[in-house]
C-alpha positions, -999 to +999 in steps of 0.1 A: -076-076+294-037-081+290-035-056+262-062-036+253-084-038+220-061-008+204-031-028+210-045-062+188-059-038+160-030-015+153-006-043+156-025-066+140-023-038+107+013-035+111+018-076+102-009-069+075+011-041+059+039-071+056+009-094+036+002-065+010+039-064+008+041-100-006+007-101-023+023-076-047+060-095-046+034-124-062+014-101-086+045-084-098+062-119-106+029-127-128+026-097-145+068-097-151+061-132-166+041-120-199+077-095-203+099-124-218+066-131-247+065-091-250+103-083-255+104-112-282+073-101-298+084-063-298+123-070-311+107-089-340+083-064-353+109-037-347+136-054-366+115-057-398+096-026-389+110-005-424+108+029-427+077+049-409+063+073-430+029+090-428+008+067-443-020+046-436+003+011-435+023+025-408-005+029-394-017-002-395+016-018-384+009+004-350-023-008-346-012-046-348+014-044-325-008-024-301-033-052-307-005-078-296+011-057-268-024-061-251-036-089-255+003-101-238-004-079-209-039-086-205-037-119-198-007-109-174-029-086-153-059-107-156-035-142-139-028-112-115-063-105-106-076-138-103-047-146-083-050-118-055-090-124-056-078-154-044-055-146-017-084-122-008-108-145-002-081-163+029-072-129+038-113-120+044-118-153+063-090-146+084-105-109+090-138-121+100-120-145+127-099-116+140-128-095+144-147-124+162-122-128+184-117-090+193-152-089+203-154-119+221-120-118+238-112-082+238-143-069+241-159-094+264-190-098+241-207-134+243-228-138+217-210-123+181-224-125+145-206-130+115-201-123+080-214-144+059-194-161+029-219-147+002-209-114+016-172-121+015-170-132-020-191-098-026-168-078-014-137-093-032-156-095-060-174-058-060-159-039-033-148-010-044-115+006-027-100+041-031-126+047-060-129+016-077-128-023-079-102-050-079-108-050-121-115-019-126-081-010-108-058-039-133-080-020-165-066+011-155-031-007-150-034-023-183-041+007-205-017+029-188+010-003-192-004-002-226+000+034-241+032+039-221+043+011-244+028+017-276+042+056-270+075+043-265+075+024-296+063+049-318+081+075-307+114+049-311+106+042-346+094+081-356+134+089-349+150+062-362+163+048-330+178+013-328+155-015-318+177-021-292+177+013-280+137+011-282+133-020-261+156-003-232+134+024-228+105+002-232+119-019-204+124+014-181+087+018-184+074-016-173+094-010-138+066+018-134+041-008-142+057-030-115+055+001-090+016+004-099+009-031-098+027-031-057+002-003-050-032-019-065-018-046-040-019-033-013-046-009-016-072-041-017-054-057+008-059-029+032-096-022+017-106-063+020-090-060+057-113-028+067-145-038+051-145-067+063-138-059+100-163-026+095-189-051+082-183-073+113-187-045+138-221-036+127-235-065+128-226-065+164-236-024+165-263-034+194-228-032+214-197-020+194-215+019+190-180+035+177-152+031+155-117+055+153-095+060+126-059+049+130-028+061+107+003+049+111+028+073+133+056+074+110+072+097+078+052+081+051+015+088+061-002+110+039-018+142+048-054+130+045-046+101+072-029+127+090-057+147+093-083+117+096-060+098+128-080+095+159-112+107+145-140+088+162-174+082+146-204+057+146-200+028+136-228+030+114-220+063+101-222+063+065-207+095+063-175+079+087-138+077+070-131+046+060-093+030+048-083+034+020-086+069+016-057+066-013-032+041-029-012+025-002-030+038+025-016+021+057-046+033+082-068+010+096-106+016+124-110+008+158-138-008+173-149+008+202-180+006+231-182+044+242-172+073+223-141+069+247-129+037+259-096+032+234-068+029+258-037+013+252-004+018+231+003+018+194+040+015+179+052+051+166+084+051+141+118+061+161+128+079+129+120+088+091+134+057+079+127+062+040+140+099+042+170+082+062+178+058+030+169+079+005+196+106+021+224+081+024+215+062-010+218+097-028+250+114-005+271+080-013+261+082-056+269+119-051+302+108-034+310+085-064+304+106-094+269+085-103+238+105-119+213+078-106+192+087-075+162+075-054+139+082-076+152+063-100+150+031-078+120+004-081+095+002-049+110-030-043+145-017-038+135+014-021+117-011+009+149-030+010+171-002+015+144+014+039+147-020+060+181-014+058+177+015+078+155+000+103+179-027+110+208-004+114+190+020+132+186-006+158+222-020+159+237+019+157+217+027+188+206+000+208+172+011+206+141-005+192+133+013+159+094+012+169+085+029+206+052+023+220+028+055+229-002+062+246-027+053+219-043+084+230-018+101+209-028+118+174-004+121+145-008+154+156+010+150+188+033+124+177+043+150+151+048+185+173+076+158+194+096+149+163+132+168+152+131+194+127+147+171+101+117+145+103+091+179+101+108+188+073+110+155+058+071+152+059+060+183+055+086+198+030+104+230+032+074+253+021+049+238+041+076+234+070+081+273+072+041+276+075+041+252+102+069+267+121+060+305+115+028+305+105+012+288+134-002+261+111-015+228+123-005+197+106-041+186+100-049+218+082-028+206+059-048+176+038-055+197+004+062+004+074+063-019+040+094-035+052+106-058+018+102-089+039+077-115+027+051-121+048+018-144+045-011-154+059-001-182+082+023-155+097-006-130+101-024-156+119+003-169+139+008-133+151-031-129+163-027-163+177-004-150+198-014-120+206-047-132+218-031-159+240-017-131+260-055-125+270-061-158+287-027-164+300 
C-alpha cells in the first residue's frame, strides 16, 4: 500500500464532516420554509387576540394557536426527516462501498461480504444514534420548538407587549431550532457512516479482528472523545465505544487485522481555529462598542468565521492549517504538545489549572465544519483519489 488504511479512513471522515454540514444546511432550509406561514398566522392571531384575561377563553385561544403552530412546524420537521433519510440511504450505500474497498484494496482481502439493502433500510429507519432514532430526534426538536414559540407568545401577550415585539422574540428563538437541526444532521450522518462501516467489518470478522476509535485532533473535540481516542476493541465486542458518542460527534472507527497494525498519519489542526474566530469577533465588537458577541451568532455564521480563520492562517503563515502526525498519536499526546492558550481554550481556566498544576491528565476530565457545501459525489471522488494511489 502507498498509504495505510488509517490514512484513508481518517481522511474520508474529514470529508464526511463537510457532507454532514451540507445535510444540515439543506434540512434547515426545509424547516425555515414554514416560517413565512408561521409568521403570517401568529401575526394575525396576536393582532386580534384582545385582552389576556385569566379565564377559559384565553386558554382556548392559546390552545388553538398551539395546535396550528404544532401542525405547521410538524409538517416541516417531517419533510426534513424524509429528506435526511433519503440522503442517508445514498450515504449508507457509499459507506458500504467504501468499507468494501478498504478491506479489498487496503487490507488485501479477496472475498469481502457487504451489508444488504435491507440492513441499510433498517439502519436508516430504526438506527439509534446517541440514544435516539432519526424520527425521535425530530419529534424532540418539534416539541422543543413549539414549546419555545408558545412560551414566548404567552409571555408577550400577558405582559402586554406589541405584536412586532413578540414576533421578534419568536424569530430569535427559531435560530436555536436551526442550530439543533444542524446538530441532528451531523449526528445522523456520522451515525449512519459508522454503523455501516462497523457492520461491514463485522461481516468479515474472520479477518478484521479489531477496531480503533479515532477522534478529530483539534480544539473542538469533546472530553468524551478525547478519552476514547486510540482505544482498540475487538470488532464484535458489544461494549466497544462506537461514534456518535454525543451530538455533533465527528469521530470514526478504523478496522484492524491485529491489535497493533494502525501505521500511518492523521490530520491535526495547527491552531484552535474556532477559538481564534471567537476572540477576533469579540475583540472587534468591543472595539466598536457593540454588545453582540460570539455566542449570539447562528451556528452557520460561526462556521463561516471559523473557515475564514483557517484561510487567514494559511495566507498569513504560509503553512497548511492541518499537518500530518503519526496515526499512533492520540489526542492526549497531541494536546500535551500544544500551546498554553490552546490548552486553556479546550479545558477552560479551572480544568487547565488542574491539568497544569495538579498533574491531572486530559483523558481524566471526562465527566472541522467548514461552512462550505459538500455533497456525496464529492465524497465519492475524494475516496476514488485516495484508493487510486494504491494501484498507481
